[in-house]
C-alpha positions in Angstrom: 29.5 -139.1 -54.4 30.2 -141.6 -57.2 33.8 -142.1 -58.3 34.6 -140.5 -61.7 34.5 -142.9 -64.6 35.0 -141.2 -68.1 33.5 -143.9 -70.3 30.3 -144.2 -68.2 30.2 -140.4 -68.0 30.3 -140.1 -71.8 27.4 -142.6 -72.1 25.5 -140.6 -69.4 26.0 -137.4 -71.3 24.8 -138.9 -74.5 21.7 -140.4 -72.7 20.9 -137.1 -71.0 21.0 -135.3 -74.3 19.1 -138.0 -76.2 16.2 -138.0 -73.7 15.9 -134.3 -73.5 17.1 -133.9 -69.9 19.1 -130.8 -70.9 17.7 -127.6 -72.5 17.6 -127.3 -76.3 20.3 -125.5 -78.4 19.7 -122.3 -80.3 19.5 -124.3 -83.5 16.7 -126.4 -82.1 14.8 -123.4 -80.8 14.3 -121.5 -84.0 11.7 -119.3 -82.5 14.0 -118.3 -79.7 13.8 -114.6 -79.2 17.3 -114.7 -77.8 18.9 -116.5 -80.8 21.0 -113.4 -81.4 23.1 -114.4 -78.3 26.0 -116.7 -79.1 25.8 -120.2 -77.7 27.5 -121.0 -74.4 29.8 -123.9 -73.7 27.1 -126.3 -72.6 25.2 -125.8 -75.8 28.4 -126.0 -77.9 29.3 -129.3 -76.1 25.8 -130.6 -76.7 26.2 -129.6 -80.4 29.5 -131.6 -80.6 27.9 -134.7 -79.1 24.9 -134.3 -81.5 27.3 -133.8 -84.3 29.0 -137.1 -83.9 31.7 -136.5 -81.3 33.1 -140.0 -80.7 32.7 -141.7 -77.3 36.5 -141.8 -77.0 36.8 -138.0 -77.4 33.8 -137.5 -75.1 35.5 -139.6 -72.4 38.8 -137.7 -72.9 36.9 -134.4 -72.4 34.9 -135.6 -69.4 38.1 -136.8 -67.7 40.5 -133.9 -68.0 41.3 -130.8 -66.1 42.9 -128.1 -68.3 43.1 -124.4 -68.3 41.1 -122.5 -71.0 44.3 -122.2 -73.0 44.9 -126.0 -72.6 41.4 -126.7 -73.7 41.7 -124.5 -76.7 44.9 -126.3 -77.7 43.2 -129.7 -77.1 40.2 -128.7 -79.3 42.5 -127.4 -82.1 44.2 -130.8 -82.0 40.9 -132.6 -82.4 39.8 -130.7 -85.5 41.4 -133.4 -87.8 39.8 -136.2 -85.8 36.3 -134.8 -85.5 34.2 -133.1 -88.1 32.0 -131.6 -85.3 35.0 -129.9 -83.7 36.3 -128.7 -87.1 33.0 -126.8 -87.5 33.6 -124.6 -84.4 34.7 -121.0 -85.2 37.4 -119.2 -83.2 34.8 -117.6 -80.8 33.0 -120.9 -80.3 36.3 -122.7 -79.6 37.3 -120.1 -77.0 33.8 -120.1 -75.4 33.8 -123.9 -75.2 37.4 -124.0 -73.9 36.5 -121.5 -71.2 33.4 -123.5 -70.2 35.4 -126.8 -70.1 38.0 -125.1 -67.9 35.4 -124.4 -65.2 33.4 -127.6 -65.5 35.6 -130.6 -66.3 36.1 -133.2 -65.1 32.5 -134.2 -64.4 31.5 -136.7 -61.8 29.7 -139.8 -63.1 26.1 -139.1 -63.6 26.5 -135.3 -63.7 24.7 -133.2 -66.2 26.5 -130.5 -68.1 26.3 -127.4 -65.9 24.9 -124.0 -67.0 27.0 -122.0 -69.3 27.5 -118.2 -69.5 24.5 -117.8 -71.8 22.3 -119.7 -69.5 23.4 -117.7 -66.5 23.0 -114.3 -68.4 19.5 -115.2 -69.4 18.5 -116.6 -66.0 20.3 -114.2 -63.7 20.9 -110.9 -65.4 17.4 -110.8 -66.8 16.0 -111.2 -63.3 16.6 -107.4 -62.8 17.0 -105.9 -66.3 16.5 -106.5 -70.0 19.3 -108.6 -71.5 20.3 -105.8 -73.8 21.8 -103.9 -70.9 24.3 -106.8 -70.6 25.0 -108.1 -74.1 25.6 -104.8 -75.8 28.5 -103.9 -73.5 32.0 -104.8 -74.5 34.0 -104.9 -71.3 37.1 -106.5 -69.7 36.8 -109.5 -67.4 37.8 -107.2 -64.5 35.0 -104.8 -65.3 32.4 -107.5 -65.5 33.6 -109.0 -62.2 33.6 -105.5 -60.7 30.0 -105.0 -61.6 29.1 -108.5 -60.3 30.6 -107.6 -56.9 28.8 -104.3 -56.5 26.1 -104.1 -53.9 23.4 -104.1 -56.6 24.7 -107.4 -58.0 26.3 -109.3 -55.1 22.9 -110.8 -54.1 22.5 -112.4 -57.5 22.5 -116.1 -56.8 25.8 -117.1 -58.4 28.8 -118.8 -56.8 32.2 -117.1 -57.3 33.3 -119.7 -60.0 29.9 -119.1 -61.8 30.5 -115.3 -61.7 34.0 -115.9 -63.2 32.6 -118.2 -65.9 29.8 -115.7 -66.7 32.4 -112.9 -67.0 34.5 -115.0 -69.3 31.5 -115.7 -71.5 30.6 -112.0 -71.7 34.2 -111.0 -72.5 34.1 -113.4 -75.5 30.5 -112.9 -76.6 29.1 -109.6 -75.4 29.4 -106.3 -77.3 26.6 -107.3 -79.7 25.6 -104.4 -81.9 22.2 -103.1 -81.0 21.0 -103.6 -84.6 21.5 -107.4 -84.2 19.0 -107.5 -81.3 15.3 -107.9 -81.9 13.5 -104.5 -81.6 11.3 -105.7 -78.8 14.4 -106.2 -76.6 16.0 -102.9 -77.4 13.8 -100.7 -75.2 13.8 -100.6 -71.5 16.9 -100.9 -69.5 17.8 -101.5 -65.9 14.7 -101.9 -63.7 16.4 -101.9 -60.3 
């Protein structure tokens, strides 16, 4: 594996995003039937980069290991230095901070890993409609408890991915049913 180099990593992140190597954001996919779901950390980070996050701040982010609380403090401290960061609301800041705590630092040449939204759409929907997941407001322990039940343990997620997904859901689930497109309200668990 390559040694970590923050400046080259920041350039690689920008290049990956510029050449479409990563999925589009909610804002870019205006016809996205799942636009009601809040962006996850990968998408928020991409939005910061697209919004003019300086290469210096990108390198700082790519090279640090912090807790979610540490990342939230870091991001709050960057609001004055970065218009892109200043546009994040409280939930977006917490979602990005949680994501960064699981995924930074990155090795040189690495792409931004999946975020909680990506995992919910790819993994939860493999068995049931997404409404079953995103309308529930639960604790982290309750989400992890479900993810460790026999009906969910075979879902292809690592333990850190399960924890990251649980943290995303704690911050972003509990979406009112009226905010979900009618086509996604029907159905339910299919397992």
